TORTIFI-976359 format. One line per field, with one value per residue (C-alpha): residue number from 0; residue in one letter; z, y, x. Coordinates in pm, 1 decimal, always signed. Layout:
N
num: [NUM | ...]
residu: [A | ...]
zz: [Z | ...]
yy: [Y | ...]
xx: [X | ...]
END
This chain:
321
num: [0 | 1 | 2 | 3 | 4 | 5 | 6 | 7 | 8 | 9 | 10 | 11 | 12 | 13 | 14 | 15 | 16 | 17 | 18 | 19 | 20 | 21 | 22 | 23 | 24 | 25 | 26 | 27 | 28 | 29 | 30 | 31 | 32 | 33 | 34 | 35 | 36 | 37 | 38 | 39 | 40 | 41 | 42 | 43 | 44 | 45 | 46 | 47 | 48 | 49 | 50 | 51 | 52 | 53 | 54 | 55 | 56 | 57 | 58 | 59 | 60 | 61 | 62 | 63 | 64 | 65 | 66 | 67 | 68 | 69 | 70 | 71 | 72 | 73 | 74 | 75 | 76 | 77 | 78 | 79 | 80 | 81 | 82 | 83 | 84 | 85 | 86 | 87 | 88 | 89 | 90 | 91 | 92 | 93 | 94 | 95 | 96 | 97 | 98 | 99 | 100 | 101 | 102 | 103 | 104 | 105 | 106 | 107 | 108 | 109 | 110 | 111 | 112 | 113 | 114 | 115 | 116 | 117 | 118 | 119 | 120 | 121 | 122 | 123 | 124 | 125 | 126 | 127 | 128 | 129 | 130 | 131 | 132 | 133 | 134 | 135 | 136 | 137 | 138 | 139 | 140 | 141 | 142 | 143 | 144 | 145 | 146 | 147 | 148 | 149 | 150 | 151 | 152 | 153 | 154 | 155 | 156 | 157 | 158 | 159 | 160 | 161 | 162 | 163 | 164 | 165 | 166 | 167 | 168 | 169 | 170 | 171 | 172 | 173 | 174 | 175 | 176 | 177 | 178 | 179 | 180 | 181 | 182 | 183 | 184 | 185 | 186 | 187 | 188 | 189 | 190 | 191 | 192 | 193 | 194 | 195 | 196 | 197 | 198 | 199 | 200 | 201 | 202 | 203 | 204 | 205 | 206 | 207 | 208 | 209 | 210 | 211 | 212 | 213 | 214 | 215 | 216 | 217 | 218 | 219 | 220 | 221 | 222 | 223 | 224 | 225 | 226 | 227 | 228 | 229 | 230 | 231 | 232 | 233 | 234 | 235 | 236 | 237 | 238 | 239 | 240 | 241 | 242 | 243 | 244 | 245 | 246 | 247 | 248 | 249 | 250 | 251 | 252 | 253 | 254 | 255 | 256 | 257 | 258 | 259 | 260 | 261 | 262 | 263 | 264 | 265 | 266 | 267 | 268 | 269 | 270 | 271 | 272 | 273 | 274 | 275 | 276 | 277 | 278 | 279 | 280 | 281 | 282 | 283 | 284 | 285 | 286 | 287 | 288 | 289 | 290 | 291 | 292 | 293 | 294 | 295 | 296 | 297 | 298 | 299 | 300 | 301 | 302 | 303 | 304 | 305 | 306 | 307 | 308 | 309 | 310 | 311 | 312 | 313 | 314 | 315 | 316 | 317 | 318 | 319 | 320]
residu: [D | P | V | T | L | I | R | R | P | M | V | L | Q | D | K | M | L | A | G | P | S | S | Q | T | K | A | S | A | V | A | L | V | D | A | A | R | R | L | A | G | S | K | V | D | G | T | V | V | L | A | W | T | V | L | E | S | L | N | R | K | G | L | E | A | V | V | Q | L | H | G | P | F | S | E | A | Y | L | F | S | R | N | F | G | F | T | R | D | G | R | E | L | A | P | A | D | L | P | E | P | G | A | G | V | L | A | A | N | P | L | A | E | G | I | A | G | T | V | K | A | L | H | A | E | P | R | P | G | S | T | T | G | G | P | D | W | K | G | A | Q | V | G | Y | L | G | L | P | S | R | Y | Q | D | S | P | V | E | L | V | H | I | E | D | V | E | T | L | S | N | T | V | V | R | I | A | G | G | D | V | E | A | T | A | A | V | P | V | L | P | P | L | P | Q | V | V | E | V | G | Q | G | Y | E | P | A | V | G | L | I | E | S | L | V | A | E | Y | G | V | S | G | A | E | E | P | V | R | K | T | I | R | S | L | L | P | E | W | A | E | P | E | E | D | D | T | G | D | L | W | V | T | F | G | E | G | E | D | H | I | V | F | V | A | H | M | D | E | V | G | F | L | V | E | S | V | L | D | D | G | R | L | E | L | R | T | R | G | G | A | A | A | N | L | W | E | A | Q | A | A | L | V | H | T | G | S | G | D | I | S | A | V | F | E | P | R | P | N | A | F | S | A | K | E | R | R]
zz: [+1920.1 | +2072.8 | +2353.6 | +2130.0 | +1850.5 | +2075.8 | +2203.3 | +1942.9 | +1968.2 | +2080.0 | +2001.0 | +2302.7 | +2273.4 | +1902.6 | +1986.9 | +2210.9 | +2102.4 | +2360.3 | +2304.3 | +2362.7 | +2247.0 | +2112.8 | +2159.6 | +1953.7 | +1683.3 | +1655.1 | +1608.1 | +1331.8 | +1163.8 | +1184.5 | +992.7 | +735.2 | +687.9 | +650.6 | +387.6 | +178.6 | +203.1 | +116.0 | -198.6 | -418.1 | -236.5 | -330.8 | -31.4 | +29.0 | +47.8 | +122.1 | +367.3 | +516.5 | +686.3 | +887.2 | +1100.4 | +1309.2 | +1497.4 | +1826.8 | +1992.4 | +2326.6 | +2314.8 | +2187.4 | +1934.3 | +1655.7 | +1410.2 | +1469.6 | +1443.9 | +1106.4 | +973.3 | +1082.2 | +933.0 | +602.7 | +534.1 | +732.7 | +815.0 | +886.0 | +970.4 | +1174.7 | +1328.5 | +1484.3 | +1690.0 | +1807.9 | +2172.9 | +2449.9 | +2722.0 | +2775.4 | +3129.0 | +3275.2 | +3407.8 | +3432.6 | +3773.3 | +3688.4 | +3502.8 | +3622.0 | +3488.6 | +3737.4 | +3653.7 | +3596.5 | +3508.0 | +3154.7 | +2962.6 | +2915.7 | +2578.7 | +2360.0 | +2464.6 | +2132.3 | +2013.5 | +2284.5 | +2221.3 | +2392.4 | +2310.9 | +2147.0 | +1789.9 | +1854.6 | +2114.7 | +1856.2 | +1632.1 | +1634.6 | +1803.7 | +2005.8 | +2384.8 | +2578.2 | +2819.1 | +3047.7 | +2866.8 | +2965.4 | +2716.5 | +2575.4 | +2685.9 | +2419.1 | +2235.6 | +2465.8 | +2225.8 | +2053.2 | +2255.6 | +1942.5 | +1731.6 | +1629.5 | +1502.6 | +1378.7 | +1494.1 | +1387.3 | +1590.3 | +1756.7 | +1875.8 | +2028.5 | +1938.7 | +2102.7 | +2190.3 | +2538.4 | +2669.1 | +2972.7 | +3110.6 | +2927.6 | +2879.3 | +2976.9 | +2751.9 | +2749.7 | +2666.1 | +2561.2 | +2299.2 | +2146.2 | +1773.6 | +1721.5 | +1863.2 | +1602.8 | +1325.6 | +1467.0 | +1474.1 | +1105.5 | +1028.4 | +1224.7 | +1018.8 | +693.0 | +806.2 | +911.9 | +578.6 | +388.6 | +258.4 | +236.3 | +557.1 | +363.8 | +140.4 | +189.6 | +82.6 | +37.1 | +307.7 | +154.4 | +160.4 | +463.5 | +487.3 | +737.7 | +1085.3 | +1129.0 | +1284.1 | +1611.0 | +1524.8 | +1786.0 | +1641.6 | +1869.9 | +1634.4 | +1714.5 | +2064.5 | +2231.3 | +2527.6 | +2614.8 | +2564.7 | +2785.9 | +3068.4 | +3048.8 | +3032.5 | +3346.5 | +3539.8 | +3386.4 | +3490.3 | +3857.0 | +4044.4 | +4259.3 | +4378.1 | +4578.5 | +4926.7 | +4814.4 | +4585.6 | +4712.3 | +4393.9 | +4183.9 | +4434.1 | +4437.7 | +4058.1 | +4038.3 | +4285.6 | +4064.9 | +3754.7 | +3904.5 | +3801.3 | +4026.4 | +4152.6 | +4284.5 | +4659.8 | +4691.3 | +5020.9 | +5145.7 | +5397.9 | +5630.4 | +5371.9 | +5113.1 | +4889.1 | +4714.4 | +4621.0 | +4495.1 | +4562.4 | +4385.2 | +4306.2 | +4514.2 | +4493.3 | +4558.9 | +4283.0 | +4419.0 | +4158.7 | +4204.6 | +3948.9 | +4066.8 | +3916.1 | +4118.3 | +4155.7 | +4239.4 | +4013.1 | +4044.4 | +4206.3 | +4495.6 | +4854.2 | +4969.9 | +5258.7 | +5322.6 | +5170.4 | +5139.7 | +5212.5 | +4840.8 | +4771.0 | +4623.3 | +4749.4 | +4886.7 | +4767.8 | +4845.9 | +4568.7 | +4575.9 | +4331.7 | +4099.5 | +3783.1 | +3620.4 | +3791.5 | +3472.8 | +3314.9 | +3546.7 | +3461.1 | +3321.9 | +3335.6 | +3448.0 | +3783.5 | +4012.1 | +4387.4 | +4556.8 | +4881.0 | +5114.3 | +4972.5 | +4604.3 | +4336.8 | +4268.1 | +3931.8 | +3948.2 | +3739.9 | +3811.0 | +3809.1 | +3540.3 | +3653.4 | +3428.0 | +3461.5 | +3494.6 | +3375.6 | +3695.2 | +3931.4 | +4250.6 | +4479.5 | +4390.0 | +4455.4]
yy: [+1128.6 | +1333.0 | +1454.7 | +1635.2 | +1736.8 | +1959.6 | +2147.7 | +2417.5 | +2689.7 | +3021.7 | +3375.1 | +3604.9 | +3985.1 | +3950.1 | +3874.1 | +3568.1 | +3207.7 | +2948.1 | +2574.6 | +2240.7 | +2238.4 | +2593.9 | +2660.4 | +2360.2 | +2404.9 | +2779.8 | +2721.1 | +2469.8 | +2721.3 | +2992.4 | +2763.3 | +2689.6 | +3062.5 | +3118.5 | +2843.1 | +3009.7 | +3349.6 | +3208.2 | +3040.6 | +3338.4 | +3440.3 | +3377.0 | +3239.2 | +3185.1 | +2816.5 | +2534.4 | +2576.1 | +2282.3 | +2335.0 | +2033.1 | +1934.1 | +1638.1 | +1356.7 | +1175.3 | +1480.5 | +1409.2 | +1039.3 | +974.1 | +1250.4 | +994.1 | +1234.4 | +1500.0 | +1239.7 | +1129.0 | +1487.3 | +1532.7 | +1200.1 | +1240.5 | +1610.3 | +1706.8 | +1795.2 | +2152.4 | +2462.1 | +2611.1 | +2456.5 | +2639.9 | +2430.3 | +2543.0 | +2439.1 | +2404.7 | +2402.9 | +2778.8 | +2876.0 | +2574.4 | +2484.9 | +2130.4 | +1975.2 | +1638.7 | +1447.6 | +1678.3 | +2014.2 | +2298.8 | +2603.5 | +2941.4 | +3290.1 | +3326.7 | +3641.0 | +3684.9 | +3616.4 | +3922.6 | +3971.3 | +3842.6 | +3541.1 | +3364.6 | +3268.5 | +3052.7 | +2967.4 | +3222.0 | +3140.5 | +3235.5 | +3504.4 | +3707.1 | +3745.6 | +4096.9 | +4127.6 | +3806.7 | +3790.7 | +3591.1 | +3351.6 | +3062.6 | +2731.9 | +2370.3 | +2187.5 | +1889.4 | +1549.2 | +1338.0 | +1082.5 | +793.6 | +521.2 | +659.9 | +966.0 | +1176.9 | +1369.9 | +1401.6 | +1758.8 | +1709.7 | +2051.0 | +2251.8 | +2557.5 | +2497.1 | +2768.4 | +2749.0 | +2965.3 | +2959.2 | +3128.1 | +3256.4 | +3087.7 | +3057.6 | +2753.5 | +2516.8 | +2161.8 | +2258.2 | +2277.0 | +2657.5 | +2685.3 | +3049.3 | +3220.0 | +3568.4 | +3587.0 | +3868.8 | +3642.7 | +3380.2 | +3640.0 | +3756.5 | +3397.1 | +3358.8 | +3683.9 | +3563.0 | +3243.3 | +3437.1 | +3679.5 | +3400.6 | +3221.2 | +3540.1 | +3603.7 | +3922.1 | +3982.2 | +4210.1 | +3920.6 | +3793.4 | +3479.6 | +3411.1 | +3202.0 | +2869.4 | +2767.2 | +2544.6 | +2255.3 | +2292.8 | +2158.3 | +1801.6 | +1760.7 | +1576.9 | +1283.3 | +1039.4 | +699.9 | +441.0 | +263.3 | -101.9 | -63.0 | +125.1 | -113.8 | -126.4 | +248.3 | +317.9 | +102.5 | +259.4 | +611.7 | +552.0 | +458.1 | +715.9 | +985.4 | +897.5 | +1032.6 | +798.7 | +961.3 | +711.3 | +697.2 | +847.0 | +576.8 | +566.9 | +711.1 | +444.7 | +170.3 | +269.6 | +261.5 | -80.2 | -215.8 | -85.9 | -251.4 | -599.2 | -873.4 | -942.4 | -1274.5 | -1109.1 | -1049.2 | -793.7 | -754.4 | -476.6 | -472.3 | -194.4 | -74.9 | -17.2 | -315.1 | -463.6 | -829.3 | -1098.3 | -1469.7 | -1754.3 | -2123.4 | -2391.4 | -2645.6 | -2673.1 | -2436.3 | -2082.3 | -1806.4 | -1430.7 | -1149.6 | -799.1 | -454.2 | -140.3 | +140.4 | +437.2 | +697.9 | +949.7 | +1279.1 | +1513.3 | +1571.0 | +1928.8 | +1995.6 | +2358.2 | +2668.5 | +2963.9 | +3323.1 | +3407.6 | +3119.1 | +2880.2 | +2523.7 | +2336.7 | +1977.9 | +1639.4 | +1383.0 | +1067.5 | +839.2 | +901.3 | +1113.3 | +1355.5 | +1691.6 | +1900.4 | +1704.8 | +1879.3 | +2234.5 | +2451.7 | +2163.9 | +2213.6 | +2057.7 | +1983.8 | +2024.3 | +1780.2 | +1911.9 | +1801.1 | +2067.6 | +2013.6 | +2038.2 | +2359.5 | +2433.2 | +2513.5 | +2512.5 | +2394.1 | +2712.4 | +2696.7 | +2806.5 | +2969.0 | +2655.1 | +2368.6 | +2116.4 | +2153.7 | +2221.4 | +2023.7 | +2201.5 | +2153.2 | +2424.8]
xx: [-1567.9 | -1851.2 | -1626.1 | -1378.8 | -1614.3 | -1825.9 | -1520.8 | -1500.1 | -1235.4 | -1379.3 | -1262.9 | -1275.3 | -1273.8 | -1185.9 | -823.8 | -792.8 | -841.6 | -946.0 | -969.4 | -797.7 | -431.8 | -463.1 | -92.4 | +17.7 | -248.4 | -186.9 | +187.4 | +111.6 | -122.3 | +145.2 | +380.5 | +107.2 | +50.4 | +426.0 | +441.8 | +169.8 | +338.3 | +681.3 | +549.2 | +638.8 | +956.6 | +1315.4 | +1500.6 | +1869.2 | +1959.9 | +1714.9 | +1428.6 | +1238.5 | +903.6 | +794.2 | +495.4 | +603.9 | +433.5 | +505.9 | +663.3 | +497.5 | +579.9 | +931.9 | +1022.3 | +1052.8 | +886.5 | +1150.5 | +1426.0 | +1289.8 | +1292.9 | +1655.0 | +1763.7 | +1576.8 | +1632.5 | +1943.7 | +2206.4 | +2094.9 | +2292.8 | +2005.4 | +1692.6 | +1398.1 | +1159.4 | +817.2 | +807.5 | +547.0 | +813.2 | +822.0 | +730.8 | +907.2 | +1247.9 | +1374.8 | +1438.6 | +1589.5 | +1319.4 | +1042.1 | +924.0 | +886.6 | +669.7 | +835.8 | +716.2 | +583.7 | +482.9 | +109.6 | -58.5 | -11.9 | +352.2 | +486.7 | +686.3 | +886.2 | +1248.3 | +1508.3 | +1871.6 | +2105.2 | +1995.1 | +1630.5 | +1694.5 | +1884.4 | +1578.4 | +1434.4 | +1096.9 | +1112.3 | +1082.8 | +1339.8 | +1166.9 | +1256.0 | +1241.0 | +1296.3 | +1514.0 | +1320.6 | +1440.3 | +1613.9 | +1401.9 | +1319.4 | +1434.4 | +1744.8 | +1845.7 | +1811.0 | +1782.5 | +2145.2 | +2173.8 | +2531.8 | +2643.5 | +2338.1 | +2241.6 | +1905.4 | +1666.8 | +1319.6 | +1020.3 | +680.4 | +355.4 | +273.1 | -39.9 | -260.1 | -443.6 | -209.0 | -339.1 | -693.3 | -1003.1 | -965.5 | -596.3 | -562.5 | -340.5 | -341.3 | -416.9 | -166.2 | +107.7 | +17.2 | +47.2 | +382.0 | +507.5 | +419.7 | +603.9 | +905.1 | +926.0 | +896.5 | +1167.9 | +1408.9 | +1356.8 | +1440.3 | +1089.4 | +885.0 | +692.0 | +454.7 | +351.6 | -1.5 | -183.0 | -552.4 | -711.3 | -822.3 | -1186.7 | -1224.7 | -1471.2 | -1755.0 | -1695.2 | -1825.3 | -2167.3 | -2211.7 | -2437.1 | -2555.3 | -2644.0 | -2798.6 | -3035.7 | -3073.9 | -2930.4 | -3215.2 | -3267.2 | -2896.1 | -2852.6 | -3152.1 | -3016.3 | -2671.1 | -2814.4 | -3020.4 | -2707.4 | -2474.2 | -2722.8 | -2668.1 | -2367.4 | -2159.6 | -1838.9 | -1636.9 | -1785.2 | -2118.6 | -2257.0 | -2617.9 | -2779.5 | -2606.3 | -2685.4 | -3053.0 | -3073.6 | -2905.7 | -3160.1 | -3441.9 | -3294.7 | -3253.0 | -3498.9 | -3796.3 | -3656.2 | -3338.7 | -3314.1 | -3031.3 | -2846.8 | -2623.0 | -2338.5 | -2222.0 | -1967.0 | -2236.9 | -2163.6 | -2465.7 | -2489.5 | -2725.4 | -2672.2 | -2853.0 | -2807.7 | -2637.3 | -2353.1 | -1980.0 | -1866.2 | -1863.2 | -1827.4 | -1834.0 | -1870.1 | -1781.7 | -1851.7 | -1777.8 | -2031.9 | -1810.5 | -1653.6 | -1371.4 | -1465.6 | -1396.1 | -1504.3 | -1559.4 | -1321.2 | -1412.8 | -1570.7 | -1331.9 | -1429.6 | -1448.8 | -1685.7 | -1431.6 | -1424.1 | -1125.5 | -1146.0 | -999.1 | -966.7 | -1177.2 | -1002.0 | -710.8 | -698.0 | -456.1 | -519.7 | -504.1 | -790.7 | -1036.9 | -929.9 | -1213.8 | -1460.5 | -1818.6 | -1902.1 | -2195.2 | -2166.3 | -2402.0 | -2548.4 | -2823.1 | -3052.6 | -2978.2 | -2709.6 | -2517.4 | -2354.1 | -1983.3 | -1665.7 | -1313.6 | -1108.8 | -839.2 | -494.0 | -233.0 | -23.6 | -266.9 | -5.6 | +194.0 | -98.4 | -62.5 | -308.6 | -671.9 | -927.9]
END
């Protein structure tokens, strides 16, 4: 996937990590690091470390862990729901400590751990298919990492918070927080390889059209390119709306094939005093998908490079600037 492969995580100021899903991936790495450091420790009782699937969909992964390895006396879940409160079925944003503040904690079990920071947290909804998991009386606490720009390509976490989260897991499990483990040799990151051999004509045609911008209501560049690509015999016509069509043949059967020219984008409503733009959507898309993305502002005198400003809580952003 060339879209995701070119989005490498970046270290900022030697202490901040920015990248897609950094909060989730950093929490998983903290648990991996804790597992390596606990390898030589004697712990009281049985400890299960689990990395689950389907958490965002129906929590079936978590349910499977509880069913296969429970019942538990205590359960600590790494959660992304810090900085939110629940309003019925919806999540509402709330204040959240900045990255670097330490490990976040919610519910009495986790809030009692030394060094954690109590923070507002929205209780996860039960699994959509079974209403689980059934904890059978276990105490459940939530741990997490403070982040900024959640669910954007530059989701930001503090590396020291990740280290503190690993220490917290080791401490809860009864291990030695001074224990260290060698970092394994990691494979090189995959190369981005574009392969289009054997499809050059089709790729060339698609590239010529993809290169043209056609935000809904401003499709002229796309329309012009389509006209240029039509065969010589075609006699394209255009209506007042901007639709383009070609008619040929004759007879009673009347068939139409339709492909739309426009794409999702924004219309500039106004320019604010600080240079930011107030936009109106042209077409539907999840608002948070635009956060921190590069943009082009098309003007009568040329294109201007821009960026969609990421907000600390892009997930719940409703106003678009």
